[in-house]
Residue frames as qw, qx, qy, qz and C-alpha x, y, z in Angstrom:
[[0.000, 0.884, 0.467, 0.000, 0.00, 0.00, 0.00],
 [0.322, -0.773, 0.109, 0.536, 2.87, 2.35, 0.83],
 [0.407, -0.103, 0.600, 0.681, 4.42, 1.72, -2.59],
 [0.199, 0.644, 0.650, 0.351, 1.16, 2.66, -4.35],
 [0.154, -0.939, -0.226, 0.211, 0.94, 5.94, -2.41],
 [0.422, -0.564, 0.347, 0.619, 4.58, 6.67, -3.20],
 [0.369, 0.177, 0.678, 0.611, 4.07, 5.98, -6.92],
 [0.079, 0.822, 0.547, 0.136, 0.92, 8.14, -6.95],
 [0.248, -0.889, -0.004, 0.385, 2.77, 11.07, -5.34],
 [0.442, -0.319, 0.533, 0.647, 5.66, 10.54, -7.75],
 [0.307, 0.485, 0.691, 0.440, 3.21, 10.57, -10.67],
 [0.037, -0.933, -0.354, 0.057, 1.62, 13.81, -9.44],
 [0.348, -0.742, 0.228, 0.525, 5.03, 15.45, -9.03],
 [0.445, -0.012, 0.650, 0.615, 6.00, 14.33, -12.53],
 [0.202, 0.717, 0.599, 0.294, 2.82, 15.76, -14.02],
 [0.188, -0.937, -0.139, 0.259, 3.39, 19.01, -12.10],
 [0.437, -0.502, 0.415, 0.620, 7.00, 19.22, -13.37],
 [0.380, 0.293, 0.680, 0.555, 5.85, 18.65, -16.96],
 [0.058, 0.875, 0.470, 0.100, 3.20, 21.36, -16.63],
 [0.300, -0.846, 0.082, 0.432, 5.74, 23.83, -15.23],
 [0.457, -0.214, 0.575, 0.644, 8.12, 23.00, -18.10],
 [0.286, 0.538, 0.666, 0.429, 5.40, 23.45, -20.73],
 [0.084, -0.943, -0.296, 0.123, 4.33, 26.76, -19.16],
 [0.393, -0.660, 0.286, 0.573, 7.96, 27.95, -19.27],
 [0.404, 0.085, 0.665, 0.622, 8.28, 26.97, -22.93],
 [0.146, 0.772, 0.585, 0.203, 4.99, 28.75, -23.71],
 [0.202, -0.916, -0.081, 0.338, 6.24, 31.94, -22.05],
 [0.423, -0.407, 0.481, 0.651, 9.48, 31.81, -24.06],
 [0.321, 0.362, 0.708, 0.514, 7.61, 31.34, -27.34],
 [0.006, 0.886, 0.464, 0.015, 5.14, 34.10, -26.50],
 [0.305, -0.805, 0.114, 0.496, 7.99, 36.48, -25.62],
 [0.429, -0.133, 0.605, 0.658, 9.74, 35.65, -28.89],
 [0.221, 0.625, 0.649, 0.374, 6.63, 36.44, -30.90],
 [0.140, -0.933, -0.259, 0.206, 6.21, 39.70, -29.01],
 [0.370, -0.612, 0.328, 0.617, 9.82, 40.75, -29.72],
 [0.383, 0.153, 0.692, 0.593, 9.49, 39.75, -33.38],
 [0.118, 0.796, 0.570, 0.165, 6.27, 41.73, -33.74],
 [0.215, -0.900, -0.057, 0.374, 7.84, 44.83, -32.19],
 [0.400, -0.423, 0.493, 0.647, 10.89, 44.60, -34.44],
 [0.248, 0.186, 0.744, 0.592, 8.87, 44.09, -37.60],
 [0.187, 0.751, 0.495, -0.394, 6.20, 46.71, -37.07],
 [0.462, 0.480, 0.407, 0.625, 5.71, 48.63, -40.24],
 [0.125, -0.396, -0.132, 0.900, 6.10, 52.35, -40.49],
 [0.264, 0.688, 0.638, 0.224, 3.04, 54.01, -41.98],
 [0.152, -0.348, 0.014, 0.925, 3.28, 57.49, -43.40],
 [0.355, 0.743, 0.567, -0.035, 0.40, 59.43, -44.90],
 [0.366, 0.080, 0.273, 0.886, 1.35, 61.80, -47.67],
 [0.157, 0.309, 0.164, -0.923, -0.31, 65.14, -48.32],
 [0.443, 0.083, -0.515, -0.729, -2.35, 63.68, -51.21],
 [0.793, -0.177, 0.199, -0.548, -3.88, 61.06, -48.90],
 [0.827, 0.249, -0.503, -0.026, -1.81, 58.09, -50.06],
 [0.713, -0.614, 0.321, -0.106, -0.45, 55.80, -47.36],
 [0.541, 0.569, -0.613, 0.093, 3.13, 54.53, -47.69],
 [0.884, -0.436, 0.142, -0.091, 3.98, 51.37, -45.76],
 [0.342, 0.701, -0.608, 0.146, 7.71, 50.87, -45.18],
 [0.954, -0.253, -0.154, -0.043, 8.81, 47.41, -43.97],
 [0.603, 0.407, -0.419, 0.544, 12.44, 48.45, -43.45],
 [0.557, -0.537, -0.412, 0.480, 13.86, 49.09, -40.01],
 [0.037, -0.984, -0.103, 0.142, 14.33, 52.69, -38.96],
 [0.454, -0.590, 0.447, 0.496, 18.10, 52.37, -39.38],
 [0.489, 0.185, 0.685, 0.507, 17.73, 51.07, -42.94],
 [0.220, 0.840, 0.477, 0.134, 15.17, 53.75, -43.82],
 [0.143, -0.968, 0.058, 0.197, 17.48, 56.55, -42.62],
 [0.680, -0.275, 0.439, 0.519, 20.60, 55.09, -44.28],
 [0.234, 0.703, -0.300, -0.601, 22.10, 57.07, -47.14],
 [0.900, 0.369, 0.221, -0.067, 21.77, 55.32, -50.46],
 [0.683, 0.590, -0.160, 0.398, 24.91, 56.76, -52.06],
 [0.682, -0.466, -0.173, 0.536, 27.97, 57.10, -49.81],
 [0.057, -0.936, 0.015, 0.347, 29.54, 60.53, -49.45],
 [0.293, -0.567, 0.581, 0.506, 32.72, 59.53, -51.31],
 [0.438, 0.239, 0.790, 0.357, 30.85, 58.12, -54.31],
 [0.341, 0.840, 0.370, -0.204, 29.26, 59.86, -57.24],
 [0.547, 0.110, 0.313, 0.769, 30.58, 62.03, -59.96],
 [0.055, 0.661, 0.119, -0.739, 30.51, 65.66, -60.84],
 [0.501, 0.502, 0.585, 0.394, 28.95, 66.49, -64.19],
 [0.125, -0.405, 0.076, 0.903, 30.01, 69.78, -65.68],
 [0.385, 0.653, 0.640, 0.122, 27.39, 71.40, -67.83],
 [0.193, -0.134, 0.221, 0.946, 27.30, 74.31, -70.16],
 [0.364, 0.637, 0.457, -0.502, 24.36, 76.55, -70.91],
 [0.326, 0.164, 0.637, 0.679, 23.57, 76.61, -74.60],
 [0.265, 0.580, 0.257, -0.727, 21.79, 79.65, -75.85],
 [0.531, 0.470, 0.641, 0.292, 19.87, 79.48, -79.05],
 [0.046, -0.465, 0.153, 0.871, 20.67, 82.29, -81.41],
 [0.596, 0.625, 0.477, -0.165, 18.11, 83.12, -84.04],
 [0.427, -0.129, 0.496, 0.745, 19.47, 83.60, -87.54]]
């Protein structure tokens, strides 16, 4: 009889340990989804004409310069005037 009580208590403790483990895993997964959602929130901007622009880039990527300062070329131009003959 003592062995049955001991096994029953051991079974209950095992079930309790499994439930605590599953709850811990659930909290980790839920926290991961929350962090992912915060990092991937889209930036919505409404333009003056009423159009909505949705930008999926991070704020760092959106503010990054496209052409580096040391790149590019200078194009010299000359104004051409049309002379009537």
